[in-house]
N, C-alpha and C positions, 0 to 999 in steps of 0.2 A: 960915225956915219958920214959917208963921202958921196956926195951926189954927183961926182965927177968919175968916180970909180969904174972901172970897166965891169961890163956884164959878164959873169964867168959860167959858161954853159955848165948846168948841173952842180953847180957851186955856191955862186954867191951874186948879189946885187947890192950895191952901196956899202961893199966891204963886210956885209952882214951874211955869213955862211948859213947853208942848210944845216940843220941838225942843232943850231944853237939852241939853249934854253931860253924862251921866250921871257920868262920871268927876270933873267939876267938881262935881257935887251931892255926891258920896261925900266929896270933900276938903272941902266946906263943913260937911257933917254932922258930919264928924270934928272940925273946926275948933270948931265951935259945941257939940261934947259931946252931940249929939244921938243917941239910940241908934236903930240900924237893924239888920236882919237882910237879907243878900243871898244870892239865890239864883239859879240858872239853869234855864231850860226851853228845850225846842227844839219848834218847831211848823213842819212843812212845809219842814224843813231849814234853817231859821233859828234861831240860838241867841239868846236873849233874857236880859237881866238884870233881875231884879225886886228892888227894895228895899222892904221892910216898914218903915215909920217910924212912930214914937210908938204902940208897942203895936198895929200893924197899922191905925191910924186913916187912914193915908195909904199909899197902894201907888204905887211908879213902876215903869214898866217901859220898858227902853231895848233898842232892836233891836242888831243886829250891827255898825253903824256908831257905836254908843255915844249915838244920838239918843234922847232920850225920846219915846215915840210913843202911851203911854197912861197917864194918871193916874187914880186910883181913890181914893175915900174911903169909909169905913165910920162906923157910929155912934160917936159920941164927937168926930167932928169937927164943928165948930160953925158953920162957914161955909154958906151956902145958894147955891144957883143962883136967880138971878131973885128975891131975897129970899123964896123960897117953898119950893124942893124941896131936901131934905136927905136923907142916907142914914137908912134906919130908918123912913121913912114906909110906911103900909100902902097896899095897893093902892086902897082906898077912899078915902083922904086924897089920893092922886095924882089920883084920877078927879075928886073935889070941887075941886081947884085948878087943873085944867087943862080946856081946852075940847076937846082931841082927844088920843088916845091911840093908838100905833101899835106893835103887838108884831111885832119883825122880828129874826131870828136871836137868839131868846131874850132880847131886849133891850125895854124899854118906852121909846120916845121919844115925849115930850110936846110938844104944840103944834107939831109939823113941825120941830122943832129937832133936828138929828142930831148936834150938837157936844157934846151932854150927854144922859145916858141912864142908866136903872135897869137892874140886871141881875135877871132872873127866876131864883129859885132852882129847879135841876132837881127838888129833893125838898122837900116842905113837908109836916110831920106825917105822914110816911110815904107820901105820895102823890106821884106822878111828874108833873112839869109840864114836862118836856123837848119836848113835841109839842103846843103849843097855839096858836091861830090868833088869838085875840080876848081881849083883856083881861077880858072877860065871864067868860071860863072860868077865871079865877084866884080863889081865895078872897079875899073883901074884906078880911079880917083879915091876909092875908100880909104879913110884913114885908120891904120891899125894902131889904135892907142894904148894898147896893154901889150907889153912884153913879159913873158913869165919864164922862172927858173926853177925846175923841179929835178928830182932824180930822174934820170933817162927812162927809167922803167914804169913811170905815170901812167902810159896809155895802155899797158896791158891788163 
């Protein structure tokens, strides 16, 4: 695992590719003495495994077939997507660095690339932001602390 690795849209974070067997990843983390916390959660009848790695800088989610289906990173992760986008950017920074932003399902997709996206916090400075339609409705200084990688068809 490499906390400096580029974030590759629809593919990987920290050098961990989507589709990896989460059991093999756990074995590798244990072998390399990389600390992680494992939890489970259920959504719509499917049980998912979640690995929080490197003090929550990298999050890996595996489905009930043990296939990694989502990768996330948070501030402290040093890699970037397209040499530009990284966790912890503000809404203003994202708007300045991209040509187009789409707010969909509580996520910000930049420049039409659905393989990598920012999570919009539901609450920011005590105000709810769980029902917004356009990025201009978000505070410019709002930090977008989670960047996710999934297969580009996630939103359908």
